[in-house]
C-alpha positions as a printed Julia matrix, in Angstrom:
102×3 Matrix{Float64}:
  -1.8    11.9    0.05
  -4.86   12.63  -2.04
  -7.77   10.19  -2.28
  -6.89    9.51  -5.93
  -3.35    8.48  -5.06
  -4.62    6.48  -2.09
  -6.7     4.3   -4.4
  -3.67    3.88  -6.65
  -1.63    2.82  -3.61
  -4.36    0.41  -2.57
  -4.44   -1.11  -6.06
  -0.65   -1.39  -6.12
  -0.5    -3.02  -2.69
  -3.26   -5.46  -3.54
  -1.66   -6.27  -6.9
   1.69   -6.79  -5.2
   0.1    -9.12  -2.67
  -1.54  -11.03  -5.5
   1.55  -11.22  -7.73
   3.75  -12.24  -4.8
   1.5   -15.22  -4.23
   0.26  -13.95  -0.87
  -3.4   -14.92  -1.4
  -2.29  -18.39  -2.45
  -0.12  -18.53   0.67
  -3.11  -17.72   2.84
  -3.07  -13.92   3.17
  -6.64  -12.8    3.73
  -6.32   -9.26   5.02
  -4.73   -5.99   3.95
  -4.42   -3.05   6.35
  -4.22    0.61   5.36
  -3.47    2.89   8.32
  -5.23    6.12   9.17
  -4.41    8.78   6.62
  -4.04    6.46   3.64
  -7.03    7.94   1.84
  -7.32   11.32   3.49
  -4.84   13.24   5.55
  -5.41   16.95   5.0
  -2.82   19.17   6.6
  -4.16   21.19   9.53
  -3.07   24.44   7.86
  -5.07   23.61   4.72
  -8.19   22.8    6.73
  -7.82   25.75   9.13
 -10.51   28.42   8.86
  -7.87   31.01   9.81
  -4.96   29.44   7.87
  -2.77   28.68   6.22
  -0.57   31.11   8.17
  -2.37   30.34  11.43
  -3.85   27.08  12.68
  -7.46   27.41  13.75
 -10.53   25.15  13.86
 -10.9    22.83  10.88
 -13.33   23.71   8.11
 -14.46   20.25   6.96
 -16.44   21.88   4.17
 -13.1    22.01   2.36
 -12.93   18.2    2.18
 -14.02   16.57  -1.09
 -16.35   13.96   0.41
 -17.56   12.73  -2.98
 -14.02   11.88  -4.13
 -13.31   10.11  -0.85
 -16.51    8.04  -1.2
 -15.63    7.1   -4.81
 -12.15    5.97  -3.78
 -13.43    3.95  -0.81
 -15.89    2.17  -3.11
 -13.08    1.46  -5.61
 -10.89   -0.02  -2.86
 -13.78   -2.15  -1.59
 -14.49   -3.48  -5.08
 -10.86   -4.38  -5.7
 -10.58   -6.04  -2.3
 -13.67   -8.06  -3.15
 -12.2    -9.15  -6.48
  -9.0   -10.23  -4.73
 -10.97  -11.78  -1.86
  -9.04   -9.77   0.72
 -10.53   -8.47   3.94
  -9.62   -4.8    4.14
  -9.08   -2.63   7.2
  -8.89    1.03   6.27
  -8.69    3.93   8.68
 -10.31    7.05   7.25
 -12.11   10.22   8.18
 -15.87    9.62   8.4
 -18.52   12.27   7.78
 -21.21   12.53  10.45
 -24.51   14.37  10.48
 -24.39   18.02  11.59
 -23.59   19.37  14.11
 -21.12   16.53  14.74
 -17.6    16.92  13.41
 -16.06   14.17  11.25
 -14.04   11.52  13.03
 -11.64    8.74  12.12
 -12.95    5.22  12.03
 -12.1     1.83  10.56
């Protein structure tokens, strides 16, 4: 799933929760599992791929798009007053490799 479609999914899920009356019924949290916003295939990220799986080249990730989508999800969650738990890849300072976090 691309970050752009992840934000669309987040909007759809939040809208569904809202239209189904969930917030009125007391729902206060929405959970998006790891990979919702960014789940690049190991062959796409491989420095030796796609035919061979090697170490990941995280320079291939579009960090700006991911950041924009995370901000959009946070804004919508704020509007809907929903706590949001979202597992996503997190960029660290060099030489540390990115990792998943909530």
